C-alpha positions as CSV (number, residue, x, y, z in Angstrom):
1,M,-26.2,-10.1,1.5
2,A,-28.6,-7.9,0.5
3,L,-27.9,-5.3,2.9
4,F,-24.1,-5.0,1.4
5,L,-25.3,-4.7,-2.0
6,S,-27.4,-2.0,-0.7
7,R,-24.0,-0.2,0.5
8,V,-22.6,-0.2,-3.3
9,L,-22.9,2.8,-5.4
10,T,-21.8,2.4,-9.1
11,L,-20.6,5.3,-11.4
12,S,-20.6,5.7,-14.8
13,G,-18.0,6.8,-16.7
14,R,-18.0,10.5,-18.6
15,R,-17.7,10.8,-22.4
16,D,-15.4,13.5,-23.3
17,N,-13.0,14.2,-26.0
18,S,-9.8,14.1,-23.8
19,R,-6.7,12.8,-25.4
20,F,-5.8,11.3,-22.2
21,F,-5.4,7.9,-21.9
22,S,-9.4,6.4,-23.4
23,S,-8.1,3.0,-23.0
24,L,-5.6,3.5,-20.3
25,P,-3.4,-0.2,-20.2
26,Q,-3.0,-1.4,-16.8
27,F,0.2,-1.1,-14.9
28,P,1.1,-0.1,-11.4
29,Y,0.8,3.5,-11.3
30,L,1.4,5.6,-8.4
31,L,-1.5,8.1,-7.2
32,M,0.1,11.1,-6.6
33,G,-3.3,13.7,-6.8
34,G,-5.0,15.2,-9.1
35,K,-6.4,18.1,-10.8
36,K,-10.4,19.6,-10.3
37,L,-12.1,20.5,-13.4
38,G,-15.6,21.2,-12.4
39,E,-18.8,20.5,-10.8
40,S,-21.6,18.1,-11.7
41,P,-24.9,16.8,-9.8
42,E,-23.0,14.1,-8.9
43,G,-19.4,15.5,-7.4
44,K,-16.6,17.0,-8.5
45,I,-14.7,16.5,-11.8
46,R,-11.1,15.7,-11.8
47,K,-8.1,14.1,-13.9
48,H,-5.8,11.9,-11.3
49,R,-2.4,12.2,-11.7
50,L,0.1,9.2,-11.8
51,F,3.3,8.2,-12.1
52,D,4.6,5.4,-14.5
53,P,7.7,3.7,-13.3
54,T,7.7,2.1,-16.9
55,T,8.5,5.1,-18.6
56,E,9.5,7.6,-14.9
57,E,7.2,10.4,-16.0
58,T,4.0,11.6,-14.6
59,L,0.6,11.6,-16.8
60,Y,-2.7,12.3,-15.8
61,S,-5.9,10.2,-16.5
62,K,-9.5,10.6,-18.2
63,E,-11.5,12.5,-16.4
64,K,-13.8,11.1,-14.1
65,T,-16.5,11.9,-11.5
66,I,-15.5,11.9,-7.6
67,P,-19.3,11.3,-5.8
68,K,-20.1,13.9,-3.4
69,K,-20.2,11.4,-0.3
70,L,-16.6,11.0,-0.6
71,N,-15.8,14.6,-0.8
72,G,-13.1,15.9,1.6
73,Q,-12.7,12.6,3.2
74,P,-8.7,11.6,3.7
75,L,-7.6,8.4,2.1
76,V,-6.6,6.2,5.0
77,G,-4.9,3.0,3.1
78,A,-4.9,1.1,-0.3
79,S,-5.4,-2.5,-1.1
80,Q,-5.8,-4.3,-4.5
81,G,-6.3,-1.5,-6.4
82,W,-9.3,-0.4,-4.0
83,I,-8.7,3.2,-2.1
84,A,-10.2,3.8,1.8
85,S,-11.4,6.7,2.9
86,L,-12.9,7.9,6.1
87,E,-16.1,10.4,6.8
88,N,-15.3,12.8,9.3
89,K,-18.2,13.0,10.8
90,D,-20.1,9.5,11.4
91,L,-16.6,7.9,11.0
92,T,-18.0,5.5,8.1
93,V,-15.5,4.2,5.8
94,H,-15.8,3.9,2.3
95,I,-13.8,2.1,-0.2
96,T,-13.6,2.6,-4.0
97,D,-11.9,1.8,-7.5
98,V,-12.4,5.3,-8.8
99,Y,-9.0,6.1,-8.7
100,K,-8.4,3.4,-11.1
101,P,-7.4,5.2,-14.6
102,W,-7.9,2.1,-16.9
103,L,-11.7,1.7,-15.8
104,S,-14.6,3.7,-17.5
105,S,-17.3,3.1,-14.4
106,S,-16.4,3.1,-11.2
107,K,-17.9,1.8,-7.5
108,V,-18.0,2.9,-4.0
109,I,-18.5,0.5,-1.4
110,S,-19.8,1.9,2.4
111,L,-18.7,-0.1,5.4
112,P,-19.6,0.4,8.9
113,S,-18.7,3.4,11.0
114,I,-15.6,2.4,12.7
115,G,-16.7,4.2,16.1
116,F,-13.7,5.9,17.2
117,K,-11.2,8.3,15.5
118,P,-8.0,6.7,14.2
119,S,-5.4,7.8,16.9
120,T,-2.5,6.7,14.4
121,H,-1.3,8.7,11.2
122,A,-0.4,5.2,10.2
123,T,-3.4,4.1,9.4
124,R,-3.3,0.4,6.9
125,V,-6.3,-1.5,5.5
126,S,-5.8,-4.9,3.5
127,F,-8.4,-6.4,1.5
128,S,-8.8,-10.1,1.1
129,S,-10.4,-9.6,-2.6
130,S,-9.7,-7.5,-6.1
131,D,-13.2,-7.7,-6.1
132,P,-15.2,-6.8,-2.9
133,V,-18.6,-6.3,-5.1
134,Q,-18.8,-9.8,-6.5
135,D,-16.6,-11.9,-3.5
136,D,-17.6,-12.3,-0.1
137,F,-14.5,-10.1,1.0
138,S,-12.9,-9.5,4.6
139,V,-11.0,-6.4,5.4
140,A,-8.3,-5.7,8.2
141,A,-7.3,-2.3,9.3
142,K,-5.1,-0.7,11.7
143,F,-6.6,2.7,12.9
144,D,-5.1,2.6,16.3
145,E,-2.0,1.7,17.9
146,Y,-3.0,-1.2,19.9
147,R,-5.6,-3.0,18.0
148,L,-6.6,-4.4,14.8
149,S,-10.1,-3.5,13.2
150,V,-11.7,-6.3,11.4
151,C,-15.3,-6.5,8.8
152,R,-16.6,-8.9,6.8
153,P,-19.1,-6.4,5.0
154,C,-21.6,-9.6,3.9
155,W,-22.2,-10.8,7.0
156,D,-21.3,-8.0,9.9
157,S,-23.1,-4.7,10.5
158,K,-20.2,-3.5,12.4
159,W,-16.3,-3.4,12.9
160,T,-14.8,-5.9,15.3
161,H,-11.7,-4.4,17.2
162,I,-8.9,-6.7,18.4
163,E,-7.0,-5.6,21.2
164,T,-3.1,-6.2,20.8
165,A,-0.2,-5.9,23.2
166,Y,2.1,-3.1,22.8
167,S,5.2,-5.4,22.1
168,L,3.3,-7.2,19.4
169,L,1.3,-4.1,17.6
170,P,0.8,-4.1,13.9
171,A,3.5,-1.5,13.2
172,S,4.1,-2.6,9.7
173,D,1.9,-3.3,6.6
174,L,-1.0,-5.6,6.8
175,M,-1.1,-8.1,4.2
176,Y,-3.4,-10.7,2.9
177,S,-2.2,-13.9,1.9
178,K,-4.3,-15.4,-0.8
179,R,-2.1,-18.6,-0.3
180,D,-3.0,-19.5,3.3
181,K,-6.4,-17.2,3.1
182,V,-5.1,-15.5,6.1
183,F,-3.9,-12.0,7.1
184,Y,-0.4,-11.5,8.1
185,F,1.7,-8.6,9.8
186,T,4.6,-8.0,11.6
187,S,5.3,-7.2,15.3
188,F,6.4,-3.6,16.2
189,K,10.4,-4.7,16.2
190,G,10.1,-7.4,13.6
191,N,10.7,-10.4,16.1
192,Y,7.2,-12.0,15.1
193,M,4.9,-12.5,12.9
194,A,0.7,-13.0,13.3
195,S,-1.7,-14.4,11.5
196,L,-5.7,-13.7,11.8
197,D,-7.9,-16.0,10.2
198,L,-11.2,-14.8,10.0
199,S,-13.2,-17.9,9.1
200,N,-11.5,-19.6,12.4
201,N,-11.9,-17.1,15.1
202,F,-11.1,-13.5,15.7
203,E,-7.7,-14.3,17.8
204,P,-4.0,-13.6,16.0
205,E,-1.7,-16.4,16.3
206,Y,1.9,-15.2,17.1
207,Q,5.2,-17.3,16.1
208,H,8.7,-16.3,16.2
209,L,10.0,-14.9,13.3
210,R,13.1,-16.6,12.2
211,L,15.5,-15.0,9.6
212,R,18.7,-17.1,8.6
213,N,21.7,-16.6,5.9
214,L,22.2,-12.7,7.1
215,P,24.1,-10.7,4.7
216,K,28.0,-10.5,5.4
217,I,28.4,-7.2,6.7
218,P,31.3,-5.3,7.9
219,E,30.6,-4.3,11.9
220,V,31.2,-0.6,10.5
221,G,28.3,-1.4,8.2
222,W,26.0,-3.0,10.9
223,E,26.9,0.4,12.9
224,M,25.5,2.3,10.3
225,L,22.4,0.4,9.9
226,D,21.8,0.6,13.7
227,K,21.2,4.0,13.0
228,C,18.7,4.4,10.4
229,F,14.9,4.0,11.0
230,M,13.4,0.7,9.9
231,T,10.2,-0.7,8.7
232,H,9.2,-4.1,8.0
233,H,6.9,-5.2,5.1
234,L,5.7,-8.5,4.3
235,V,4.1,-9.4,0.5
236,E,3.4,-12.1,-1.5
237,S,4.1,-13.3,-5.5
238,P,1.7,-14.2,-7.8
239,S,3.1,-17.7,-7.1
240,G,2.3,-17.7,-3.2
241,E,5.8,-17.1,-2.3
242,L,6.1,-15.3,1.0
243,F,8.9,-12.4,1.4
244,F,9.9,-10.7,4.3
245,I,11.3,-7.0,4.0
246,K,13.5,-4.5,5.9
247,W,13.5,-1.4,5.0
248,Y,16.5,1.1,6.1
249,T,16.1,4.8,5.9
250,Q,18.9,7.8,7.2
251,C,17.7,10.8,8.3
252,I,20.2,13.9,6.7
253,H,20.6,17.1,7.9
254,K,22.5,20.1,6.7
255,E,23.2,23.1,9.0
256,D,24.0,26.7,7.7
257,K,26.8,28.7,8.5
258,D,25.4,29.8,11.8
259,G,24.7,26.4,12.9
260,D,20.9,26.3,12.7
261,L,18.9,23.5,10.8
262,E,18.7,24.9,7.2
263,F,16.9,21.4,5.5
264,I,16.5,17.8,6.4
265,H,15.5,14.9,4.4
266,S,15.9,11.2,4.7
267,N,17.3,8.6,1.9
268,T,17.1,4.9,1.4
269,K,20.2,2.8,2.9
270,R,19.4,-0.5,2.0
271,F,16.9,-3.3,1.8
272,M,17.1,-6.7,3.1
273,I,14.6,-9.3,1.7
274,F,14.0,-12.5,3.1
275,R,12.5,-15.6,1.0
276,Q,10.1,-18.0,2.9
277,D,11.3,-21.4,3.2
278,G,8.1,-23.9,2.2
279,M,9.7,-26.6,4.7
280,S,11.1,-24.6,7.8
281,K,8.8,-21.1,7.4
282,D,11.9,-19.7,8.3
283,F,13.2,-16.6,6.2
284,C,16.0,-16.5,4.2
285,Y,18.1,-13.7,3.2
286,T,18.3,-13.6,-0.6
287,E,19.5,-10.7,-3.1
288,D,17.6,-12.5,-6.2
289,I,13.5,-12.7,-6.2
290,G,14.2,-13.6,-10.0
291,D,11.3,-12.2,-12.6
292,L,9.6,-10.2,-9.6
293,C,9.5,-6.8,-8.5
294,I,7.9,-5.4,-5.6
295,F,6.1,-2.1,-4.8
296,L,6.3,-0.4,-1.4
297,S,4.1,2.8,-0.5
298,K,1.6,3.8,1.9
299,S,-1.0,1.0,0.4
300,E,-1.1,-2.7,1.2
301,A,2.6,-4.4,-0.6
302,F,2.5,-6.3,-4.0
303,C,4.7,-8.1,-5.8
304,L,4.4,-8.5,-9.8
305,T,6.1,-10.5,-12.7
306,A,8.1,-8.0,-14.1
307,S,8.1,-9.3,-17.5
308,M,4.3,-9.3,-17.8
309,Y,4.9,-5.3,-17.7
310,P,7.1,-3.9,-20.4
311,R,10.5,-1.7,-18.8
312,L,9.9,-3.0,-15.3
313,K,13.1,-4.2,-13.8
314,P,13.0,-7.7,-12.5
315,N,14.5,-8.4,-9.2
316,S,13.6,-4.8,-7.8
317,I,11.7,-2.9,-5.4
318,Y,10.0,0.4,-6.2
319,Y,9.0,2.9,-3.6
320,I,7.9,5.8,-1.9
321,G,8.7,7.2,1.5
322,P,10.7,10.1,2.2
323,R,11.7,9.5,-1.7
324,L,10.7,8.0,-4.9
325,G,12.9,5.6,-6.3
326,S,14.1,1.9,-7.4
327,Y,16.3,-0.2,-5.9
328,D,18.2,-3.1,-7.4
329,L,18.6,-6.3,-5.0
330,A,21.6,-7.6,-6.7
331,S,23.8,-4.6,-6.8
332,G,22.5,-2.7,-3.8
333,T,21.9,0.4,-5.8
334,D,19.4,2.7,-5.0
335,R,18.1,5.0,-7.6
336,P,15.9,7.6,-6.7
337,F,13.4,9.5,-9.6
338,T,14.6,12.5,-10.7
339,F,12.6,15.0,-8.5
340,D,12.3,18.3,-10.9
341,R,10.0,16.3,-12.8
342,L,8.1,14.5,-10.1
343,G,8.2,17.3,-7.3
344,D,9.0,16.7,-3.6
345,P,7.5,13.3,-2.8
346,S,6.9,14.3,0.8
347,L,4.4,16.7,-0.3
348,V,2.4,13.7,-2.3
349,R,-1.0,13.7,0.3
350,T,-2.0,10.0,-2.1
351,P,1.3,8.0,-1.9
352,F,-0.2,4.7,-2.9
353,W,0.4,2.4,-5.4
354,L,-2.5,1.1,-7.5
355,H,-1.9,-2.4,-8.0
356,P,-3.3,-3.8,-11.7
357,T,-6.0,-6.5,-10.9
358,D,-8.6,-6.1,-13.1
359,P,-9.6,-6.6,-17.0
360,I,-8.8,-3.5,-19.1
361,A,-11.5,-1.4,-19.6
């Protein structure tokens, strides 16, 4: 534990006269980048650019200092409101809450080197706690197509890398279940779900993912979905319900009069969501998740009670991928947010929803 505490760097908040959110409320903001304002002995001074899904507007946080140890580091994932970055030279992983706009002071936690350069752009991380400084927490990550990497910072001086068979690799989101105290992920094609219990052993346990009550879609509709790109996601509600999500996106291209490719983009065709049955453990299709909304991005998926956050739409999925928008599960209506106010989502280098997990600073 003493070794772990020596890896924690605490940063004090800057005092300024900015009119930008001296007490920013906790909301599930989307991190969209930032603006450099200057330098200090501690690091770069920046304002973070955010998107508020309740108002559908972009805004800036108050000034924050990004510590020098994080300068130039690529962001590789986010979980529980914390963001992970990777040191390019020694491959040390750092996690920080400096991007949470409602905090007046921030922390950086240094984890061991992963020992190899990530071989996939689809890196994922998941934390077992929203307060890793106080809690004995665990980290699971996907830095490689063929293995999971796990670390218990209070106890481990290095990462443990777990080989996975290609057909069972965790191609979709990693997630931590507070209900079951395990990490979950799905297989490449979504046929299997695996659990990883670090308190017991370091071997994933696989089970067949059984889907029930599939939606009634005409054959031509299924044929269209078969041509789409599909990703799988697992998410747990605040009350402990587990959901499995299929996200279908369609690639659209346009040619000019000479037949040359003019532009190409993707849009969301459909989401399918399945709720796990508490008895059979099967996942049953539903179009009604009640007073819940789900957030999907390059960060760990999370689920919120909509009524606790004014103007969030219940029974909806907020997403950023090829586009940024919301999807109403009851009507099957996809509503991309206006691009002229947000810019092209494909150019967002930090497509992470920030989970609102902390007391207001």
